[in-house]
Each structure stands twice: as structure tokens, then as C-alpha cells.
mmCIF file of the C-alpha atoms, coordinates in Angstrom:
data_MODEL
# 
_entry.id   MODEL 
# 
loop_
_atom_site.group_PDB 
_atom_site.id 
_atom_site.type_symbol 
_atom_site.label_atom_id 
_atom_site.label_alt_id 
_atom_site.label_comp_id 
_atom_site.label_asym_id 
_atom_site.label_entity_id 
_atom_site.label_seq_id 
_atom_site.pdbx_PDB_ins_code 
_atom_site.Cartn_x 
_atom_site.Cartn_y 
_atom_site.Cartn_z 
_atom_site.occupancy 
_atom_site.B_iso_or_equiv 
_atom_site.pdbx_formal_charge 
_atom_site.auth_seq_id 
_atom_site.auth_comp_id 
_atom_site.auth_asym_id 
_atom_site.auth_atom_id 
_atom_site.pdbx_PDB_model_num 
ATOM 1   C CA . UNK A 1 1   ? -1.741  -16.799 -22.979 1.00 0.00 ? 1   UNK A CA 1 
ATOM 2   C CA . UNK A 1 2   ? 0.784   -17.061 -20.161 1.00 0.00 ? 2   UNK A CA 1 
ATOM 3   C CA . UNK A 1 3   ? 2.511   -20.382 -19.715 1.00 0.00 ? 3   UNK A CA 1 
ATOM 4   C CA . UNK A 1 4   ? 2.926   -19.942 -15.978 1.00 0.00 ? 4   UNK A CA 1 
ATOM 5   C CA . UNK A 1 5   ? 0.981   -18.459 -13.103 1.00 0.00 ? 5   UNK A CA 1 
ATOM 6   C CA . UNK A 1 6   ? 4.091   -16.375 -12.376 1.00 0.00 ? 6   UNK A CA 1 
ATOM 7   C CA . UNK A 1 7   ? 3.692   -14.733 -15.798 1.00 0.00 ? 7   UNK A CA 1 
ATOM 8   C CA . UNK A 1 8   ? 0.074   -13.599 -15.494 1.00 0.00 ? 8   UNK A CA 1 
ATOM 9   C CA . UNK A 1 9   ? -0.236  -9.820  -15.499 1.00 0.00 ? 9   UNK A CA 1 
ATOM 10  C CA . UNK A 1 10  ? -0.050  -8.289  -12.037 1.00 0.00 ? 10  UNK A CA 1 
ATOM 11  C CA . UNK A 1 11  ? -2.823  -5.816  -12.780 1.00 0.00 ? 11  UNK A CA 1 
ATOM 12  C CA . UNK A 1 12  ? -6.300  -6.793  -13.911 1.00 0.00 ? 12  UNK A CA 1 
ATOM 13  C CA . UNK A 1 13  ? -6.837  -5.533  -17.476 1.00 0.00 ? 13  UNK A CA 1 
ATOM 14  C CA . UNK A 1 14  ? -9.127  -2.481  -17.722 1.00 0.00 ? 14  UNK A CA 1 
ATOM 15  C CA . UNK A 1 15  ? -8.815  -1.723  -13.993 1.00 0.00 ? 15  UNK A CA 1 
ATOM 16  C CA . UNK A 1 16  ? -6.422  0.663   -12.289 1.00 0.00 ? 16  UNK A CA 1 
ATOM 17  C CA . UNK A 1 17  ? -7.202  -0.538  -8.780  1.00 0.00 ? 17  UNK A CA 1 
ATOM 18  C CA . UNK A 1 18  ? -7.383  -4.333  -9.076  1.00 0.00 ? 18  UNK A CA 1 
ATOM 19  C CA . UNK A 1 19  ? -4.500  -6.788  -8.994  1.00 0.00 ? 19  UNK A CA 1 
ATOM 20  C CA . UNK A 1 20  ? -4.301  -10.518 -9.560  1.00 0.00 ? 20  UNK A CA 1 
ATOM 21  C CA . UNK A 1 21  ? -3.487  -12.663 -6.536  1.00 0.00 ? 21  UNK A CA 1 
ATOM 22  C CA . UNK A 1 22  ? -2.562  -16.325 -6.972  1.00 0.00 ? 22  UNK A CA 1 
ATOM 23  C CA . UNK A 1 23  ? -3.600  -18.245 -3.875  1.00 0.00 ? 23  UNK A CA 1 
ATOM 24  C CA . UNK A 1 24  ? -1.030  -20.768 -2.704  1.00 0.00 ? 24  UNK A CA 1 
ATOM 25  C CA . UNK A 1 25  ? -2.259  -21.608 0.802   1.00 0.00 ? 25  UNK A CA 1 
ATOM 26  C CA . UNK A 1 26  ? -5.930  -21.370 1.787   1.00 0.00 ? 26  UNK A CA 1 
ATOM 27  C CA . UNK A 1 27  ? -7.224  -19.770 4.966   1.00 0.00 ? 27  UNK A CA 1 
ATOM 28  C CA . UNK A 1 28  ? -7.416  -22.198 7.888   1.00 0.00 ? 28  UNK A CA 1 
ATOM 29  C CA . UNK A 1 29  ? -4.875  -24.629 6.472   1.00 0.00 ? 29  UNK A CA 1 
ATOM 30  C CA . UNK A 1 30  ? -1.770  -25.921 8.226   1.00 0.00 ? 30  UNK A CA 1 
ATOM 31  C CA . UNK A 1 31  ? -0.135  -27.074 5.007   1.00 0.00 ? 31  UNK A CA 1 
ATOM 32  C CA . UNK A 1 32  ? 2.064   -24.424 3.347   1.00 0.00 ? 32  UNK A CA 1 
ATOM 33  C CA . UNK A 1 33  ? 1.963   -24.733 -0.433  1.00 0.00 ? 33  UNK A CA 1 
ATOM 34  C CA . UNK A 1 34  ? 4.098   -22.870 -2.963  1.00 0.00 ? 34  UNK A CA 1 
ATOM 35  C CA . UNK A 1 35  ? 3.869   -22.729 -6.737  1.00 0.00 ? 35  UNK A CA 1 
ATOM 36  C CA . UNK A 1 36  ? 6.892   -24.311 -8.430  1.00 0.00 ? 36  UNK A CA 1 
ATOM 37  C CA . UNK A 1 37  ? 7.127   -22.698 -11.884 1.00 0.00 ? 37  UNK A CA 1 
ATOM 38  C CA . UNK A 1 38  ? 9.637   -25.227 -13.250 1.00 0.00 ? 38  UNK A CA 1 
ATOM 39  C CA . UNK A 1 39  ? 7.271   -28.085 -12.497 1.00 0.00 ? 39  UNK A CA 1 
ATOM 40  C CA . UNK A 1 40  ? 4.026   -26.098 -13.023 1.00 0.00 ? 40  UNK A CA 1 
ATOM 41  C CA . UNK A 1 41  ? 2.585   -27.540 -9.791  1.00 0.00 ? 41  UNK A CA 1 
ATOM 42  C CA . UNK A 1 42  ? 1.829   -26.527 -6.234  1.00 0.00 ? 42  UNK A CA 1 
ATOM 43  C CA . UNK A 1 43  ? 4.248   -28.238 -3.907  1.00 0.00 ? 43  UNK A CA 1 
ATOM 44  C CA . UNK A 1 44  ? 3.920   -28.880 -0.187  1.00 0.00 ? 44  UNK A CA 1 
ATOM 45  C CA . UNK A 1 45  ? 6.625   -26.750 1.429   1.00 0.00 ? 45  UNK A CA 1 
ATOM 46  C CA . UNK A 1 46  ? 5.878   -27.498 5.054   1.00 0.00 ? 46  UNK A CA 1 
ATOM 47  C CA . UNK A 1 47  ? 3.312   -28.048 7.772   1.00 0.00 ? 47  UNK A CA 1 
ATOM 48  C CA . UNK A 1 48  ? 2.588   -25.558 10.525  1.00 0.00 ? 48  UNK A CA 1 
ATOM 49  C CA . UNK A 1 49  ? 2.846   -26.756 14.120  1.00 0.00 ? 49  UNK A CA 1 
ATOM 50  C CA . UNK A 1 50  ? -0.278  -28.151 15.769  1.00 0.00 ? 50  UNK A CA 1 
ATOM 51  C CA . UNK A 1 51  ? -2.635  -25.344 16.738  1.00 0.00 ? 51  UNK A CA 1 
ATOM 52  C CA . UNK A 1 52  ? -1.394  -22.956 14.004  1.00 0.00 ? 52  UNK A CA 1 
ATOM 53  C CA . UNK A 1 53  ? -3.142  -22.164 10.734  1.00 0.00 ? 53  UNK A CA 1 
ATOM 54  C CA . UNK A 1 54  ? -3.121  -19.479 8.077   1.00 0.00 ? 54  UNK A CA 1 
ATOM 55  C CA . UNK A 1 55  ? -5.463  -16.660 9.179   1.00 0.00 ? 55  UNK A CA 1 
ATOM 56  C CA . UNK A 1 56  ? -6.382  -15.751 5.583   1.00 0.00 ? 56  UNK A CA 1 
ATOM 57  C CA . UNK A 1 57  ? -5.545  -16.979 2.096   1.00 0.00 ? 57  UNK A CA 1 
ATOM 58  C CA . UNK A 1 58  ? -1.860  -16.477 1.306   1.00 0.00 ? 58  UNK A CA 1 
ATOM 59  C CA . UNK A 1 59  ? -0.286  -16.165 -2.103  1.00 0.00 ? 59  UNK A CA 1 
ATOM 60  C CA . UNK A 1 60  ? 1.546   -13.846 -4.473  1.00 0.00 ? 60  UNK A CA 1 
ATOM 61  C CA . UNK A 1 61  ? 1.110   -11.196 -7.132  1.00 0.00 ? 61  UNK A CA 1 
ATOM 62  C CA . UNK A 1 62  ? 2.243   -12.653 -10.467 1.00 0.00 ? 62  UNK A CA 1 
ATOM 63  C CA . UNK A 1 63  ? 4.864   -10.912 -12.613 1.00 0.00 ? 63  UNK A CA 1 
ATOM 64  C CA . UNK A 1 64  ? 6.621   -9.548  -9.522  1.00 0.00 ? 64  UNK A CA 1 
ATOM 65  C CA . UNK A 1 65  ? 9.918   -10.183 -7.790  1.00 0.00 ? 65  UNK A CA 1 
ATOM 66  C CA . UNK A 1 66  ? 10.381  -8.944  -4.241  1.00 0.00 ? 66  UNK A CA 1 
ATOM 67  C CA . UNK A 1 67  ? 13.676  -8.167  -2.498  1.00 0.00 ? 67  UNK A CA 1 
ATOM 68  C CA . UNK A 1 68  ? 13.870  -11.776 -1.252  1.00 0.00 ? 68  UNK A CA 1 
ATOM 69  C CA . UNK A 1 69  ? 13.846  -13.056 -4.866  1.00 0.00 ? 69  UNK A CA 1 
ATOM 70  C CA . UNK A 1 70  ? 10.342  -14.539 -4.690  1.00 0.00 ? 70  UNK A CA 1 
ATOM 71  C CA . UNK A 1 71  ? 7.132   -13.058 -6.049  1.00 0.00 ? 71  UNK A CA 1 
ATOM 72  C CA . UNK A 1 72  ? 5.579   -10.406 -3.807  1.00 0.00 ? 72  UNK A CA 1 
ATOM 73  C CA . UNK A 1 73  ? 3.637   -12.023 -0.936  1.00 0.00 ? 73  UNK A CA 1 
ATOM 74  C CA . UNK A 1 74  ? -0.030  -11.232 -0.321  1.00 0.00 ? 74  UNK A CA 1 
ATOM 75  C CA . UNK A 1 75  ? -2.343  -11.987 2.571   1.00 0.00 ? 75  UNK A CA 1 
ATOM 76  C CA . UNK A 1 76  ? -5.818  -11.984 1.013   1.00 0.00 ? 76  UNK A CA 1 
ATOM 77  C CA . UNK A 1 77  ? -9.013  -11.327 2.944   1.00 0.00 ? 77  UNK A CA 1 
ATOM 78  C CA . UNK A 1 78  ? -11.773 -13.355 1.352   1.00 0.00 ? 78  UNK A CA 1 
ATOM 79  C CA . UNK A 1 79  ? -15.166 -14.439 2.677   1.00 0.00 ? 79  UNK A CA 1 
ATOM 80  C CA . UNK A 1 80  ? -14.345 -18.161 2.415   1.00 0.00 ? 80  UNK A CA 1 
ATOM 81  C CA . UNK A 1 81  ? -11.088 -20.005 1.691   1.00 0.00 ? 81  UNK A CA 1 
ATOM 82  C CA . UNK A 1 82  ? -10.076 -20.375 -1.952  1.00 0.00 ? 82  UNK A CA 1 
ATOM 83  C CA . UNK A 1 83  ? -7.825  -23.183 -3.192  1.00 0.00 ? 83  UNK A CA 1 
ATOM 84  C CA . UNK A 1 84  ? -4.217  -23.421 -4.387  1.00 0.00 ? 84  UNK A CA 1 
ATOM 85  C CA . UNK A 1 85  ? -3.980  -22.014 -7.892  1.00 0.00 ? 85  UNK A CA 1 
ATOM 86  C CA . UNK A 1 86  ? -7.103  -19.878 -7.706  1.00 0.00 ? 86  UNK A CA 1 
ATOM 87  C CA . UNK A 1 87  ? -6.560  -16.437 -9.236  1.00 0.00 ? 87  UNK A CA 1 
ATOM 88  C CA . UNK A 1 88  ? -8.479  -13.734 -7.374  1.00 0.00 ? 88  UNK A CA 1 
ATOM 89  C CA . UNK A 1 89  ? -9.038  -10.124 -8.383  1.00 0.00 ? 89  UNK A CA 1 
ATOM 90  C CA . UNK A 1 90  ? -8.157  -8.037  -5.340  1.00 0.00 ? 90  UNK A CA 1 
ATOM 91  C CA . UNK A 1 91  ? -7.848  -4.476  -4.016  1.00 0.00 ? 91  UNK A CA 1 
ATOM 92  C CA . UNK A 1 92  ? -4.705  -3.508  -2.124  1.00 0.00 ? 92  UNK A CA 1 
ATOM 93  C CA . UNK A 1 93  ? -5.486  -2.117  1.330   1.00 0.00 ? 93  UNK A CA 1 
ATOM 94  C CA . UNK A 1 94  ? -1.944  -1.810  2.611   1.00 0.00 ? 94  UNK A CA 1 
ATOM 95  C CA . UNK A 1 95  ? 1.193   -3.692  3.475   1.00 0.00 ? 95  UNK A CA 1 
ATOM 96  C CA . UNK A 1 96  ? 3.464   -4.740  6.274   1.00 0.00 ? 96  UNK A CA 1 
ATOM 97  C CA . UNK A 1 97  ? 7.000   -3.624  5.504   1.00 0.00 ? 97  UNK A CA 1 
ATOM 98  C CA . UNK A 1 98  ? 9.098   -6.370  7.038   1.00 0.00 ? 98  UNK A CA 1 
ATOM 99  C CA . UNK A 1 99  ? 12.747  -7.225  7.654   1.00 0.00 ? 99  UNK A CA 1 
ATOM 100 C CA . UNK A 1 100 ? 13.414  -10.927 7.948   1.00 0.00 ? 100 UNK A CA 1 
ATOM 101 C CA . UNK A 1 101 ? 16.521  -12.368 9.597   1.00 0.00 ? 101 UNK A CA 1 
ATOM 102 C CA . UNK A 1 102 ? 17.397  -15.645 7.916   1.00 0.00 ? 102 UNK A CA 1 
ATOM 103 C CA . UNK A 1 103 ? 18.923  -18.681 9.632   1.00 0.00 ? 103 UNK A CA 1 
ATOM 104 C CA . UNK A 1 104 ? 22.382  -17.581 8.449   1.00 0.00 ? 104 UNK A CA 1 
ATOM 105 C CA . UNK A 1 105 ? 21.942  -14.121 10.029  1.00 0.00 ? 105 UNK A CA 1 
ATOM 106 C CA . UNK A 1 106 ? 21.376  -12.304 6.746   1.00 0.00 ? 106 UNK A CA 1 
ATOM 107 C CA . UNK A 1 107 ? 18.635  -9.657  6.884   1.00 0.00 ? 107 UNK A CA 1 
ATOM 108 C CA . UNK A 1 108 ? 16.346  -9.289  3.844   1.00 0.00 ? 108 UNK A CA 1 
ATOM 109 C CA . UNK A 1 109 ? 13.209  -7.332  3.154   1.00 0.00 ? 109 UNK A CA 1 
ATOM 110 C CA . UNK A 1 110 ? 10.157  -9.573  2.856   1.00 0.00 ? 110 UNK A CA 1 
ATOM 111 C CA . UNK A 1 111 ? 7.156   -7.256  2.706   1.00 0.00 ? 111 UNK A CA 1 
ATOM 112 C CA . UNK A 1 112 ? 3.623   -8.633  2.765   1.00 0.00 ? 112 UNK A CA 1 
ATOM 113 C CA . UNK A 1 113 ? 0.867   -6.910  0.858   1.00 0.00 ? 113 UNK A CA 1 
ATOM 114 C CA . UNK A 1 114 ? -2.591  -6.951  2.401   1.00 0.00 ? 114 UNK A CA 1 
ATOM 115 C CA . UNK A 1 115 ? -5.516  -7.176  0.004   1.00 0.00 ? 115 UNK A CA 1 
ATOM 116 C CA . UNK A 1 116 ? -9.255  -7.768  -0.071  1.00 0.00 ? 116 UNK A CA 1 
ATOM 117 C CA . UNK A 1 117 ? -10.986 -9.844  -2.728  1.00 0.00 ? 117 UNK A CA 1 
ATOM 118 C CA . UNK A 1 118 ? -12.472 -7.216  -5.050  1.00 0.00 ? 118 UNK A CA 1 
ATOM 119 C CA . UNK A 1 119 ? -15.939 -8.759  -5.036  1.00 0.00 ? 119 UNK A CA 1 
ATOM 120 C CA . UNK A 1 120 ? -16.057 -9.733  -1.359  1.00 0.00 ? 120 UNK A CA 1 
ATOM 121 C CA . UNK A 1 121 ? -19.323 -8.596  0.215   1.00 0.00 ? 121 UNK A CA 1 
ATOM 122 C CA . UNK A 1 122 ? -18.047 -9.337  3.719   1.00 0.00 ? 122 UNK A CA 1 
ATOM 123 C CA . UNK A 1 123 ? -14.990 -7.079  3.335   1.00 0.00 ? 123 UNK A CA 1 
ATOM 124 C CA . UNK A 1 124 ? -16.466 -4.484  0.947   1.00 0.00 ? 124 UNK A CA 1 
ATOM 125 C CA . UNK A 1 125 ? -16.101 -1.669  3.495   1.00 0.00 ? 125 UNK A CA 1 
ATOM 126 C CA . UNK A 1 126 ? -12.375 -2.305  4.029   1.00 0.00 ? 126 UNK A CA 1 
ATOM 127 C CA . UNK A 1 127 ? -10.489 0.193   1.889   1.00 0.00 ? 127 UNK A CA 1 
ATOM 128 C CA . UNK A 1 128 ? -7.221  0.532   3.777   1.00 0.00 ? 128 UNK A CA 1 
ATOM 129 C CA . UNK A 1 129 ? -5.200  -1.100  6.511   1.00 0.00 ? 129 UNK A CA 1 
ATOM 130 C CA . UNK A 1 130 ? -6.562  1.300   9.132   1.00 0.00 ? 130 UNK A CA 1 
ATOM 131 C CA . UNK A 1 131 ? -10.052 -0.168  8.533   1.00 0.00 ? 131 UNK A CA 1 
ATOM 132 C CA . UNK A 1 132 ? -8.823  -3.420  10.120  1.00 0.00 ? 132 UNK A CA 1 
ATOM 133 C CA . UNK A 1 133 ? -9.087  -3.643  13.877  1.00 0.00 ? 133 UNK A CA 1 
ATOM 134 C CA . UNK A 1 134 ? -5.902  -3.212  15.887  1.00 0.00 ? 134 UNK A CA 1 
ATOM 135 C CA . UNK A 1 135 ? -6.473  -6.693  17.302  1.00 0.00 ? 135 UNK A CA 1 
ATOM 136 C CA . UNK A 1 136 ? -6.652  -8.219  13.807  1.00 0.00 ? 136 UNK A CA 1 
ATOM 137 C CA . UNK A 1 137 ? -3.449  -6.445  12.744  1.00 0.00 ? 137 UNK A CA 1 
ATOM 138 C CA . UNK A 1 138 ? -1.603  -7.642  15.873  1.00 0.00 ? 138 UNK A CA 1 
ATOM 139 C CA . UNK A 1 139 ? -2.828  -11.193 15.216  1.00 0.00 ? 139 UNK A CA 1 
ATOM 140 C CA . UNK A 1 140 ? -1.666  -11.051 11.584  1.00 0.00 ? 140 UNK A CA 1 
ATOM 141 C CA . UNK A 1 141 ? 1.748   -9.787  12.681  1.00 0.00 ? 141 UNK A CA 1 
ATOM 142 C CA . UNK A 1 142 ? 1.886   -12.466 15.396  1.00 0.00 ? 142 UNK A CA 1 
ATOM 143 C CA . UNK A 1 143 ? 1.079   -15.153 12.823  1.00 0.00 ? 143 UNK A CA 1 
ATOM 144 C CA . UNK A 1 144 ? 3.959   -14.052 10.568  1.00 0.00 ? 144 UNK A CA 1 
ATOM 145 C CA . UNK A 1 145 ? 6.283   -13.824 13.562  1.00 0.00 ? 145 UNK A CA 1 
ATOM 146 C CA . UNK A 1 146 ? 5.435   -17.287 14.906  1.00 0.00 ? 146 UNK A CA 1 
ATOM 147 C CA . UNK A 1 147 ? 5.486   -18.815 11.409  1.00 0.00 ? 147 UNK A CA 1 
ATOM 148 C CA . UNK A 1 148 ? 9.006   -17.516 10.837  1.00 0.00 ? 148 UNK A CA 1 
ATOM 149 C CA . UNK A 1 149 ? 10.144  -18.443 14.347  1.00 0.00 ? 149 UNK A CA 1 
ATOM 150 C CA . UNK A 1 150 ? 9.092   -22.046 13.680  1.00 0.00 ? 150 UNK A CA 1 
ATOM 151 C CA . UNK A 1 151 ? 11.464  -21.965 10.680  1.00 0.00 ? 151 UNK A CA 1 
ATOM 152 C CA . UNK A 1 152 ? 14.397  -20.487 12.618  1.00 0.00 ? 152 UNK A CA 1 
ATOM 153 C CA . UNK A 1 153 ? 13.882  -16.964 11.299  1.00 0.00 ? 153 UNK A CA 1 
ATOM 154 C CA . UNK A 1 154 ? 12.912  -13.683 12.910  1.00 0.00 ? 154 UNK A CA 1 
ATOM 155 C CA . UNK A 1 155 ? 10.876  -10.857 11.449  1.00 0.00 ? 155 UNK A CA 1 
ATOM 156 C CA . UNK A 1 156 ? 10.562  -7.243  12.392  1.00 0.00 ? 156 UNK A CA 1 
ATOM 157 C CA . UNK A 1 157 ? 7.601   -5.211  11.163  1.00 0.00 ? 157 UNK A CA 1 
ATOM 158 C CA . UNK A 1 158 ? 9.083   -1.868  10.185  1.00 0.00 ? 158 UNK A CA 1 
ATOM 159 C CA . UNK A 1 159 ? 5.879   -0.139  9.137   1.00 0.00 ? 159 UNK A CA 1 
ATOM 160 C CA . UNK A 1 160 ? 2.184   -0.665  8.547   1.00 0.00 ? 160 UNK A CA 1 
ATOM 161 C CA . UNK A 1 161 ? 1.420   1.247   5.366   1.00 0.00 ? 161 UNK A CA 1 
ATOM 162 C CA . UNK A 1 162 ? -1.679  2.133   3.383   1.00 0.00 ? 162 UNK A CA 1 
ATOM 163 C CA . UNK A 1 163 ? -2.803  1.323   -0.154  1.00 0.00 ? 163 UNK A CA 1 
ATOM 164 C CA . UNK A 1 164 ? -0.727  4.037   -1.877  1.00 0.00 ? 164 UNK A CA 1 
ATOM 165 C CA . UNK A 1 165 ? 2.525   2.688   -0.411  1.00 0.00 ? 165 UNK A CA 1 
ATOM 166 C CA . UNK A 1 166 ? 1.387   -0.896  -1.147  1.00 0.00 ? 166 UNK A CA 1 
ATOM 167 C CA . UNK A 1 167 ? 0.866   0.107   -4.782  1.00 0.00 ? 167 UNK A CA 1 
ATOM 168 C CA . UNK A 1 168 ? 4.366   1.645   -4.813  1.00 0.00 ? 168 UNK A CA 1 
ATOM 169 C CA . UNK A 1 169 ? 5.849   -1.592  -3.406  1.00 0.00 ? 169 UNK A CA 1 
ATOM 170 C CA . UNK A 1 170 ? 4.016   -3.512  -6.122  1.00 0.00 ? 170 UNK A CA 1 
ATOM 171 C CA . UNK A 1 171 ? 5.288   -1.136  -8.813  1.00 0.00 ? 171 UNK A CA 1 
ATOM 172 C CA . UNK A 1 172 ? 8.887   -1.608  -7.571  1.00 0.00 ? 172 UNK A CA 1 
ATOM 173 C CA . UNK A 1 173 ? 8.481   -5.383  -7.724  1.00 0.00 ? 173 UNK A CA 1 
ATOM 174 C CA . UNK A 1 174 ? 7.014   -5.572  -11.254 1.00 0.00 ? 174 UNK A CA 1 
ATOM 175 C CA . UNK A 1 175 ? 9.051   -7.545  -13.773 1.00 0.00 ? 175 UNK A CA 1 
ATOM 176 C CA . UNK A 1 176 ? 8.585   -7.648  -17.492 1.00 0.00 ? 176 UNK A CA 1 
ATOM 177 C CA . UNK A 1 177 ? 7.151   -10.841 -18.886 1.00 0.00 ? 177 UNK A CA 1 
ATOM 178 C CA . UNK A 1 178 ? 8.078   -12.370 -22.230 1.00 0.00 ? 178 UNK A CA 1 
# 
């Protein structure tokens, strides 16, 4: 058994299309939580400005390391908010390929996978990013932009990509676990 949420397998055993997503911050919350593997706890990392909240559950795919050094980020569509530490089986529907300009001017890739809870009845018909409305996609991109702006960073969405490219991004980010 894995000793850390970061070390869970990325893919759900016996399924080619499902991945594990560890929820850090629930939908509707203003508090940004992040898993701290050294402490084995979820730590408050910040509070969004008044009037802002996470549009969907936000977390990571375990056993991955993205270009920014953190596990690969996931925005998870789920019928109701989960809770920090909840592990959800999900289907990848796409990704936002993103460049992020840090406070020091350095530009790093910080892609965000988009996924749907595998057993969600409400989102069962969503198979790829193009199944989301254009308004919803603009609002998701606006959320990430305003979130980063509040932290002195800028993002640029390079591409909206489908599930095949999202799976390739996940494959690139996989790390071996002990």
C-alpha cells in the first residue's frame, strides 16, 4: 500500500481509460488547499479574494510530475463537491496547455487536465473538451487567469486539447514509484 497520496497509481487498475484524481480543493470553496507529502496533511495555501471560488473540484493525478515540478493539475467535473483527500476515479476529457509567467519573470508550463468523475450521472455525456460549452470553457480559463493574477502571475492558454493529447500529457508526467 502506498504511504502517500502522491504515490498512488495514476491509472485505475484494470481500466485503460480511468485515472485517479486526488481532490485538494472542493468546488465552491475560496480556501486553496494543497497536499504536503512530507507532513502527510492538506495545508491551507491561500484564500481567494471575496467573490471568487473554485468552479469545480481541483486536485492532481498521483505519481506524476509536471513541468512546474508539482503533480499534474486536474480540474474535475463532479456532480457535487468532494473533500480534500478524496480519491476519485475520472475520465480525461481534455486539457488546457498553459504557459505561466512567474513573479520573477520566468515562464513555465503549467498544464491543467480536465476530467469528469467516471461515475457522474450529470456529466456522463461529456466525453471530450468540445462537449463543454464555449461559455464554460471561457469561464474556466478566466478563473485560472484571475487566480494567477491575484498571485502576481500571468497565464497564457496555448491550446485547448482533447482526451488523446491529455493522455499524452499524463504519460509524459508519469514518474515511477518505489
